[in-house]
Backbone as CSV, one residue per row, in Angstrom:
resi,resn,N_x,N_y,N_z,CA_x,CA_y,CA_z,C_x,C_y,C_z
1,MET,9.668,-5.369,17.036,9.899,-4.319,16.049,10.546,-3.135,16.753
2,THR,11.616,-2.649,16.172,12.306,-1.516,16.773,11.460,-0.253,16.631
3,GLN,11.797,0.741,17.419,11.052,1.996,17.382,11.166,2.641,15.992
4,GLU,12.346,2.542,15.385,12.550,3.101,14.044,11.637,2.435,13.016
5,ARG,11.523,1.114,13.078,10.647,0.368,12.155,9.192,0.704,12.420
6,GLU,8.842,0.871,13.680,7.466,1.216,14.041,7.102,2.592,13.467
7,ILE,8.029,3.537,13.529,7.798,4.878,12.967,7.638,4.778,11.449
8,LEU,8.474,3.980,10.798,8.389,3.792,9.356,7.035,3.178,8.978
9,LYS,6.604,2.184,9.745,5.309,1.542,9.510,4.179,2.556,9.635
10,LYS,4.227,3.410,10.649,3.184,4.426,10.848,3.166,5.415,9.689
11,LYS,4.343,5.768,9.154,4.411,6.666,7.997,3.736,6.012,6.786
12,VAL,4.016,4.727,6.564,3.411,4.000,5.447,1.893,3.989,5.608
13,GLU,1.424,3.676,6.803,-0.016,3.638,7.043,-0.653,5.003,6.805
14,SER,0.048,6.066,7.165,-0.455,7.420,6.963,-0.603,7.742,5.474
15,VAL,0.389,7.366,4.667,0.302,7.616,3.225,-0.841,6.795,2.627
16,ILE,-0.980,5.544,3.037,-2.081,4.703,2.546,-3.422,5.335,2.905
17,ASP,-3.536,5.880,4.107,-4.776,6.539,4.519,-5.089,7.751,3.636
18,GLN,-4.057,8.413,3.132,-4.260,9.563,2.239,-4.692,9.116,0.838
19,ILE,-4.269,7.943,0.426,-4.601,7.402,-0.900,-5.989,6.754,-0.893
20,ARG,-6.358,6.164,0.216,-7.586,5.372,0.333,-8.830,6.059,-0.247
21,PRO,-9.095,7.342,0.040,-10.330,7.951,-0.482,-10.457,7.890,-2.001
22,TYR,-9.343,7.939,-2.718,-9.384,7.860,-4.179,-9.809,6.464,-4.634
23,LEU,-9.347,5.452,-3.932,-9.733,4.079,-4.267,-11.188,3.823,-3.892
24,VAL,-11.593,4.316,-2.733,-12.974,4.138,-2.268,-13.947,4.811,-3.243
25,ALA,-13.559,5.953,-3.790,-14.410,6.672,-4.749,-14.709,5.825,-5.982
26,ASP,-13.814,4.889,-6.305,-14.013,4.000,-7.449,-14.510,2.617,-7.022
27,GLY,-14.953,2.498,-5.778,-15.504,1.230,-5.301,-14.476,0.248,-4.769
28,GLY,-13.248,0.707,-4.595,-12.197,-0.177,-4.104,-11.727,0.228,-2.727
29,ASN,-10.656,-0.373,-2.296,-10.037,-0.044,-1.016,-8.658,-0.703,-0.986
30,ILE,-7.919,-0.411,0.052,-6.578,-0.975,0.215,-6.352,-1.223,1.697
31,ALA,-5.697,-2.326,2.008,-5.379,-2.645,3.398,-3.874,-2.855,3.526
32,PHE,-3.272,-2.189,4.502,-1.861,-2.407,4.813,-1.740,-3.772,5.484
33,ILE,-0.814,-4.589,5.007,-0.617,-5.923,5.585,0.678,-5.980,6.387
34,GLU,1.792,-5.581,5.762,3.053,-5.674,6.490,4.138,-4.831,5.847
35,LEU,5.128,-4.498,6.645,6.359,-3.866,6.187,7.455,-4.882,6.452
36,THR,8.060,-5.393,5.377,9.079,-6.431,5.546,10.386,-5.821,6.048
37,GLU,11.300,-6.673,6.473,12.604,-6.235,6.968,13.409,-5.513,5.895
38,ASP,13.164,-5.860,4.616,13.884,-5.197,3.533,13.083,-4.045,2.913
39,ASN,12.162,-3.475,3.709,11.393,-2.277,3.345,10.512,-2.449,2.109
40,ILE,9.881,-3.589,2.011,8.860,-3.819,0.998,7.510,-3.768,1.708
41,VAL,6.613,-2.952,1.173,5.283,-2.812,1.752,4.356,-3.819,1.083
42,LYS,3.653,-4.587,1.893,2.683,-5.557,1.381,1.292,-5.015,1.691
43,VAL,0.451,-4.964,0.651,-0.913,-4.478,0.796,-1.867,-5.472,0.154
44,GLU,-3.132,-5.357,0.514,-4.167,-6.134,-0.162,-5.130,-5.153,-0.798
45,LEU,-5.385,-5.345,-2.090,-6.382,-4.541,-2.781,-7.743,-5.169,-2.543
46,LEU,-8.721,-4.332,-2.233,-10.038,-4.811,-1.842,-11.125,-4.220,-2.731
47,GLY,-12.325,-4.773,-2.618,-13.468,-4.255,-3.360,-13.237,-4.336,-4.857
48,ALA,-13.626,-3.275,-5.564,-13.497,-3.250,-7.022,-12.039,-3.356,-7.465
49,CYS,-11.111,-2.935,-6.609,-9.683,-3.003,-6.969,-9.194,-4.438,-7.099
50,LYS,-9.816,-5.335,-6.337,-9.322,-6.715,-6.262,-9.281,-7.396,-7.628
51,GLY,-10.316,-7.229,-8.441,-10.348,-7.918,-9.724,-10.168,-6.999,-10.919
52,CYS,-9.859,-5.756,-10.659,-9.758,-4.772,-11.739,-8.509,-5.006,-12.583
53,PRO,-8.666,-5.003,-13.925,-7.502,-5.185,-14.782,-6.473,-4.052,-14.648
54,MET,-6.895,-2.903,-14.149,-5.991,-1.760,-13.985,-5.332,-1.736,-12.604
55,SER,-5.619,-2.716,-11.774,-5.151,-2.666,-10.386,-3.627,-2.627,-10.257
56,MET,-2.907,-3.336,-11.103,-1.445,-3.305,-11.000,-0.889,-1.946,-11.401
57,MET,-1.524,-1.305,-12.389,-1.102,0.037,-12.752,-1.392,1.010,-11.602
58,THR,-2.572,0.870,-10.997,-2.920,1.699,-9.842,-1.917,1.473,-8.727
59,LEU,-1.577,0.227,-8.492,-0.649,-0.107,-7.415,0.722,0.513,-7.659
60,LYS,1.274,0.316,-8.837,2.637,0.782,-9.122,2.685,2.288,-9.402
61,SER,1.806,2.782,-10.271,1.850,4.197,-10.654,1.269,5.114,-9.587
62,GLY,0.299,4.613,-8.849,-0.342,5.449,-7.841,0.195,5.206,-6.452
63,VAL,-0.116,4.051,-5.921,0.204,3.734,-4.527,1.715,3.699,-4.291
64,GLU,2.438,2.914,-5.082,3.877,2.788,-4.871,4.589,4.130,-5.049
65,ASN,4.244,4.872,-6.094,4.891,6.169,-6.310,4.645,7.119,-5.147
66,ALA,3.416,7.158,-4.647,3.087,8.051,-3.534,3.863,7.668,-2.279
67,ILE,3.931,6.372,-1.991,4.631,5.917,-0.791,6.129,6.180,-0.915
68,LYS,6.719,5.847,-2.069,8.161,6.039,-2.251,8.540,7.517,-2.263
69,LYS,7.653,8.361,-2.763,7.920,9.807,-2.765,7.925,10.336,-1.328
70,ALA,6.979,9.878,-0.529,6.879,10.333,0.860,7.912,9.672,1.760
71,ILE,8.272,8.419,1.432,9.168,7.637,2.287,10.215,6.957,1.395
72,PRO,11.311,7.652,1.104,12.317,7.121,0.162,12.932,5.780,0.580
73,GLU,12.854,5.421,1.847,13.431,4.147,2.304,12.686,2.936,1.747
74,ILE,11.442,3.135,1.334,10.632,2.021,0.835,11.135,1.611,-0.544
75,LYS,11.355,0.303,-0.718,11.878,-0.219,-1.982,10.771,-0.482,-2.993
76,SER,9.663,-1.078,-2.532,8.555,-1.360,-3.447,7.284,-1.637,-2.655
77,VAL,6.177,-1.685,-3.398,4.889,-2.024,-2.821,4.369,-3.205,-3.613
78,GLU,3.945,-4.255,-2.906,3.451,-5.466,-3.556,2.061,-5.780,-3.039
79,ALA,1.213,-6.226,-3.956,-0.130,-6.648,-3.583,-0.114,-8.138,-3.288
80,ILE,-0.801,-8.524,-2.244,-0.957,-9.937,-1.938,-2.450,-10.235,-1.864
81,ASN,-2.798,-11.473,-2.095,-4.187,-11.900,-1.955,-4.303,-12.748,-0.717
82,ILE,-5.250,-12.402,0.110,-5.477,-13.180,1.331,-6.727,-14.011,1.109
83,ALA,-6.572,-15.302,1.110,-7.710,-16.201,0.943,-8.401,-16.402,2.286
84,LEU,-9.694,-16.199,2.270,-10.454,-16.388,3.523,-11.017,-17.768,3.593
């Protein structure tokens, strides 16, 4: 990963860390998974967020908007499910 991509990744993680307390307050959480080469952020919704019917609205209206506002290079934020 180039230094520029590493800086972008750290910025994304910082914004997610700022959003996290709001999700935790509702019994949920969010985990940063990856920043793709085409600037798509992949996250996993955890806790109450994982099965919540409002989770996609939270993801797009809350998380994605906050990240794109802070980091215009980001194209989108997508939730993935990690099966254990």
